[in-house]
C-alpha positions as YAML, in Angstrom:
chain: A
units: angstrom
residues:
- id: 1
  name: MET
  ca: [10.32, 0.81, 9.72]
- id: 2
  name: ILE
  ca: [8.41, -1.92, 7.91]
- id: 3
  name: THR
  ca: [7.43, -1.43, 4.27]
- id: 4
  name: VAL
  ca: [4.95, -3.68, 2.52]
- id: 5
  name: ASN
  ca: [4.64, -3.60, -1.27]
- id: 6
  name: LEU
  ca: [1.25, -4.89, -2.35]
- id: 7
  name: TYR
  ca: [0.67, -5.59, -6.04]
- id: 8
  name: TYR
  ca: [-3.03, -5.48, -6.92]
- id: 9
  name: LYS
  ca: [-3.70, -7.32, -10.19]
- id: 10
  name: GLY
  ca: [-6.98, -7.11, -12.07]
- id: 11
  name: THR
  ca: [-8.46, -6.94, -15.55]
- id: 12
  name: ASN
  ca: [-10.16, -4.25, -17.62]
- id: 13
  name: GLY
  ca: [-8.67, -1.41, -15.55]
- id: 14
  name: ASN
  ca: [-10.08, -2.73, -12.26]
- id: 15
  name: ALA
  ca: [-6.84, -2.29, -10.30]
- id: 16
  name: ARG
  ca: [-6.65, 1.39, -11.21]
- id: 17
  name: ALA
  ca: [-10.38, 1.86, -10.51]
- id: 18
  name: PHE
  ca: [-9.82, 0.29, -7.08]
- id: 19
  name: ALA
  ca: [-6.98, 2.71, -6.27]
- id: 20
  name: GLU
  ca: [-9.02, 5.66, -7.52]
- id: 21
  name: GLU
  ca: [-11.95, 4.64, -5.32]
- id: 22
  name: MET
  ca: [-9.66, 4.17, -2.32]
- id: 23
  name: GLU
  ca: [-8.56, 7.77, -2.82]
- id: 24
  name: SER
  ca: [-11.92, 9.33, -3.70]
- id: 25
  name: SER
  ca: [-13.76, 7.58, -0.86]
- id: 26
  name: GLY
  ca: [-11.30, 8.86, 1.75]
- id: 27
  name: ILE
  ca: [-10.26, 5.37, 2.88]
- id: 28
  name: ALA
  ca: [-6.65, 5.90, 1.78]
- id: 29
  name: GLU
  ca: [-6.47, 9.27, 3.53]
- id: 30
  name: ASN
  ca: [-7.89, 7.77, 6.72]
- id: 31
  name: ILE
  ca: [-5.24, 5.04, 6.62]
- id: 32
  name: ARG
  ca: [-2.55, 7.71, 6.21]
- id: 33
  name: LYS
  ca: [-3.82, 9.32, 9.42]
- id: 34
  name: GLU
  ca: [-3.54, 6.12, 11.46]
- id: 35
  name: PRO
  ca: [-0.87, 6.16, 14.20]
- id: 36
  name: GLY
  ca: [2.38, 4.72, 12.87]
- id: 37
  name: ASN
  ca: [1.61, 5.09, 9.16]
- id: 38
  name: LEU
  ca: [4.55, 6.61, 7.32]
- id: 39
  name: ARG
  ca: [3.46, 6.10, 3.70]
- id: 40
  name: TYR
  ca: [0.43, 4.84, 1.84]
- id: 41
  name: GLN
  ca: [0.80, 5.56, -1.85]
- id: 42
  name: TYR
  ca: [-0.33, 3.93, -5.09]
- id: 43
  name: PHE
  ca: [1.77, 3.59, -8.26]
- id: 44
  name: GLN
  ca: [1.21, 2.00, -11.66]
- id: 45
  name: PRO
  ca: [4.01, 0.21, -13.54]
- id: 46
  name: LEU
  ca: [4.57, 1.69, -16.98]
- id: 47
  name: ASP
  ca: [4.71, -1.75, -18.56]
- id: 48
  name: ASP
  ca: [1.66, -3.26, -16.80]
- id: 49
  name: PRO
  ca: [-1.60, -1.27, -16.88]
- id: 50
  name: GLU
  ca: [-3.47, -4.06, -15.06]
- id: 51
  name: THR
  ca: [-1.36, -3.81, -11.90]
- id: 52
  name: ILE
  ca: [-1.29, -1.19, -9.15]
- id: 53
  name: LEU
  ca: [1.51, -1.12, -6.59]
- id: 54
  name: LEU
  ca: [0.76, 0.09, -3.08]
- id: 55
  name: ILE
  ca: [3.77, 1.11, -0.99]
- id: 56
  name: ASP
  ca: [2.64, 0.91, 2.62]
- id: 57
  name: SER
  ca: [5.14, 1.85, 5.37]
- id: 58
  name: TRP
  ca: [4.70, 1.70, 9.14]
- id: 59
  name: THR
  ca: [6.81, 2.50, 12.17]
- id: 60
  name: ASP
  ca: [6.59, -1.03, 13.54]
- id: 61
  name: GLN
  ca: [4.59, -4.27, 13.65]
- id: 62
  name: ALA
  ca: [2.30, -2.96, 16.41]
- id: 63
  name: ALA
  ca: [1.14, -0.16, 14.08]
- id: 64
  name: ILE
  ca: [0.45, -2.70, 11.31]
- id: 65
  name: ASP
  ca: [-1.47, -4.92, 13.72]
- id: 66
  name: ALA
  ca: [-3.61, -1.97, 14.84]
- id: 67
  name: HIS
  ca: [-4.28, -1.09, 11.19]
- id: 68
  name: HIS
  ca: [-5.32, -4.68, 10.42]
- id: 69
  name: ALA
  ca: [-7.76, -4.54, 13.35]
- id: 70
  name: SER
  ca: [-9.28, -1.22, 12.21]
- id: 71
  name: PRO
  ca: [-12.73, -0.87, 10.59]
- id: 72
  name: MET
  ca: [-11.04, 0.36, 7.39]
- id: 73
  name: MET
  ca: [-9.82, -3.16, 6.67]
- id: 74
  name: ALA
  ca: [-13.39, -4.33, 6.07]
- id: 75
  name: GLN
  ca: [-13.95, -1.41, 3.68]
- id: 76
  name: LEU
  ca: [-10.72, -2.18, 1.88]
- id: 77
  name: ALA
  ca: [-11.55, -5.89, 1.61]
- id: 78
  name: ALA
  ca: [-14.98, -5.07, 0.19]
- id: 79
  name: LEU
  ca: [-13.41, -2.92, -2.52]
- id: 80
  name: ARG
  ca: [-10.91, -5.67, -3.39]
- id: 81
  name: GLU
  ca: [-13.86, -8.02, -3.85]
- id: 82
  name: LYS
  ca: [-15.83, -5.44, -5.83]
- id: 83
  name: TYR
  ca: [-12.97, -5.12, -8.32]
- id: 84
  name: ASP
  ca: [-12.01, -8.84, -8.21]
- id: 85
  name: LEU
  ca: [-8.35, -8.14, -7.44]
- id: 86
  name: HIS
  ca: [-5.62, -10.63, -6.64]
- id: 87
  name: MET
  ca: [-2.54, -9.70, -4.67]
- id: 88
  name: THR
  ca: [1.11, -10.50, -4.23]
- id: 89
  name: VAL
  ca: [3.08, -9.06, -1.33]
- id: 90
  name: GLU
  ca: [6.69, -8.18, -0.54]
- id: 91
  name: ARG
  ca: [7.75, -7.15, 2.97]
- id: 92
  name: PHE
  ca: [10.90, -5.21, 3.91]
- id: 93
  name: VAL
  ca: [12.34, -4.20, 7.25]
- id: 94
  name: SER
  ca: [14.54, -1.11, 7.00]
- id: 95
  name: GLU
  ca: [18.04, -0.98, 8.35]
- id: 96
  name: ASP
  ca: [20.46, 1.90, 8.71]
- id: 97
  name: ILE
  ca: [21.91, 2.48, 5.24]
- id: 98
  name: GLY
  ca: [25.34, 3.16, 6.77]
- id: 99
  name: THR
  ca: [28.06, 2.89, 4.14]
- id: 100
  name: ASP
  ca: [25.57, 3.02, 1.26]
- id: 101
  name: GLU
  ca: [24.94, 6.68, 2.10]
- id: 102
  name: ARG
  ca: [27.76, 7.75, -0.24]
- id: 103
  name: PHE
  ca: [25.89, 6.28, -3.22]
- id: 104
  name: ILE
  ca: [22.67, 8.20, -2.59]
- id: 105
  name: ARG
  ca: [22.32, 11.58, -4.27]
- id: 106
  name: LYS
  ca: [20.09, 13.91, -2.26]
...
């Protein structure tokens, strides 16, 4: 699994407005339905109202590549421009948690 954390930074509530429009327009839901998408969910840090975090998880790189080639990317890019957002990105590749399992309360 590959997880990408995207931090959308704006001003005057634009990052939250972007996330709300992604949800209300159906773009986010359509991305969730793409083959290989495991998670597409927005969060807002309690200490930073001008940032929205997107946690975006995929089965593999091929699924991400197909997503990047989809028509939804143009819609998403247009909304980022509309709200004048800037981004930082973190990328993680999951491994078996193995011995850490004993520290995780389920």
